[in-house]
C-alpha positions in Angstrom: 83.6 -184.3 106.4 82.7 -180.5 105.0 79.1 -180.4 105.4 79.4 -181.6 109.2 82.2 -178.9 109.7 79.8 -176.4 108.2 77.4 -177.6 110.8 79.3 -177.5 113.7 80.5 -173.8 113.3 77.2 -172.6 111.9 76.5 -169.2 110.8 77.6 -167.2 113.5 81.0 -169.1 113.5 81.2 -168.4 110.1 81.2 -165.0 111.7 83.5 -165.2 113.8 86.3 -166.8 111.6 85.2 -163.6 109.3 86.2 -161.2 112.0 89.5 -163.3 113.7 90.9 -162.9 109.8 90.2 -159.1 109.4 91.6 -158.9 113.3 94.7 -161.1 112.8 95.4 -159.0 109.3 94.7 -156.1 111.3 97.3 -156.8 114.2 99.7 -157.5 111.7 99.1 -154.0 109.8 99.7 -152.1 113.3 102.9 -153.5 113.5 104.2 -152.1 110.0 102.0 -148.6 110.7 103.3 -146.1 108.8 103.6 -142.4 110.7 100.0 -141.1 109.7 98.4 -138.8 111.8 95.9 -141.4 113.2 98.6 -144.1 114.3 100.8 -141.5 116.1 97.5 -140.4 118.1 97.1 -143.9 118.5 100.4 -144.4 119.4 100.1 -141.6 122.2 97.6 -143.6 123.9 99.2 -147.1 123.7 102.1 -148.2 122.1 101.1 -149.7 118.7 102.7 -153.1 119.3 100.2 -153.2 122.0 97.0 -152.1 119.9 98.6 -155.3 117.4 98.1 -157.6 120.6 95.1 -156.8 121.3 93.7 -156.5 118.2 95.7 -160.4 117.5 94.4 -161.6 121.2 90.7 -160.7 120.0 91.4 -162.7 116.5 92.1 -165.8 118.0 89.2 -165.9 120.5 87.0 -165.5 117.7 89.0 -168.3 115.5 88.8 -170.3 118.8 85.4 -169.7 119.9 83.9 -169.8 115.8 84.0 -174.0 116.9 82.2 -173.8 120.3 78.8 -173.5 121.1 79.4 -170.6 123.8 80.5 -167.9 121.8 79.5 -164.8 123.3 82.3 -164.0 124.8 84.2 -163.7 121.4 81.2 -161.4 119.9 81.3 -159.5 122.8 85.2 -158.8 122.5 84.9 -158.3 118.6 82.1 -155.6 119.3 84.0 -153.9 122.0 87.2 -153.2 120.5 85.4 -152.0 117.4 84.0 -149.4 119.8 86.9 -148.7 121.4 88.8 -148.3 118.0 85.9 -146.2 116.7 85.8 -144.0 120.1 89.4 -143.5 119.7 89.2 -141.8 116.1 85.9 -139.8 117.4 88.4 -138.5 119.9 91.4 -138.1 117.8 88.8 -136.2 115.4 87.2 -134.1 117.7 90.4 -132.8 119.0 91.6 -132.2 115.8 94.5 -134.6 115.4 93.2 -136.9 112.8 91.7 -134.8 110.2 89.3 -137.5 108.5 88.9 -139.4 111.6 85.0 -139.4 111.3 85.1 -141.7 108.4 87.1 -144.3 110.4 84.3 -143.6 113.1 81.6 -144.5 110.6 83.6 -147.6 109.7 84.3 -149.0 113.0 81.0 -148.5 114.6 79.3 -149.4 112.0 81.5 -152.9 111.6 80.8 -153.5 115.5 77.1 -153.2 114.9 77.5 -156.0 112.4 79.0 -157.7 114.6 76.0 -157.5 117.1 73.6 -158.3 114.4 75.4 -161.6 113.5 75.7 -162.4 117.4 71.8 -161.9 117.7 71.4 -164.7 114.8 70.0 -168.0 116.2 71.6 -171.3 114.9 70.0 -174.4 113.2 70.8 -176.4 116.3 69.5 -173.8 118.8 65.9 -173.8 117.0 
């Protein structure tokens, strides 16, 4: 049973489940965000509950598509969200609103690259 499920999910699906976990936990963290410089800047663009809803929706999409053979939408959404998040931090850092924003820029844009790397993997059943 577990072996069959692992084969069904595959390597890309396992990646999507990991992204789902990160995105959903991050969504919950945004609902209880302390008033740091970065979150004040982010809240000026969109209220933090809206950001949390976006992260949660992408996480749920990743969780659902982890069990599907067609998973491109989840990978695109996961990557796009992380690029957007990193770009917002870049803007905040350049504007001086987020003093150490460059750290988040590197982390989130690197994470988006990791998502794209996994999206390019082929599954055994595709070969």
